[in-house]
N, C-alpha and C positions, 0 to 999 in steps of 0.2 A: 716274864721270860722274853718279851720282845716289846717294842715301843707300842704301847696301847694306843696312844694318840694317832699313830700312823695306821694301824690295823683298824681303828674304828672309823676311818675315812671311807672305808668300803661299805656301802649300804648293807644292812642285814647281817653284820657280823657281831653284833653285841653278844649274843649267846655264845657263840664259838669262842670269841676273846675271853669271856668270863670263864668258860670251862677250861681253857688252856691255862689261864692265869691261876687256877686253883691248885695246880701242880698234882692233880689226881690222875686217874686212868686215862682220861682224854689227853692230858698234856704228855703223859709217858708215851702214849701211842704216837702222838704228833712229833715226838723226838725219835723214839727208837725205830720206828718203821723207816723214815727216810735214811737214818744212819745204816740200817741194815741194807737197804736198797743201794746206797752208795758203795758199801763194801762189795756187794754183788756185782755192781757195774765195773768196779775196779779190780776184779778177781784176777785179771791177767798181769797185774803190777808185780813188781819185784816182791817176793814173799816177806823179806824183813821190814820193808816199808809198810806192806799191808797189815802185818801184825802190829806195827807201831800205830797205824791208823786205827785199828781195832781198840788197842789200848787207850788211845787218846780220846776217841769217841766214848768209850766206856767211862774214862775219868770225868769227861764233861757231864754225862748223864748222872753219875753217881754223885758228884759234887752239886748238881742242880737239885736232885730229888732227895738226897739225904741231908743231914744237918752239917753243913760245911760253911766256913767263912766265905764271904763274897771274894776275897782276895784269892783263896784256893780255887774257886770256881773260875775266876777270870784267868788265873795262871793255866788252868786246864784247858780253857778255850784257846789261849795263845799258843800252847803247845799243839793243840789240835789243828789250828790254822797252819802252823809251820809244817807239820807233818803231811797235812793235806796238800799244801803247795809243793813239797818235795815229792810227794807221790805222783801228783799230776805232772810235774815236770819230768819225772822219770818215764811215765807212760808216754808223754808227748815226744820225748827223745827217742824212744824205742818204736813207736807206732807212727809211721809216715802218713797214715791215713788221716790222722788228726790235723794235719796241716792245712791251712786256709789258703 
């Protein structure tokens, strides 16, 4: 699910990396909890884009944890990235407090 060689450079992460790579409960929690937190953080965004983001994140999770080809999963990730960027751009354009 992630680059194992990079994650293992952090001392003491062997067990955590193994648990996430099994694609079991720990892995699902590691994906769905941050996804839901992202949606909550962006709840003031334009509703159609927030719905698209929800669908895109769901597609990534479904294609990761169910039996789908890698190409379908990578396409879901690409769509999710595009929707996330559109959503963040729209939030940044509407909310002047985000400007540096």
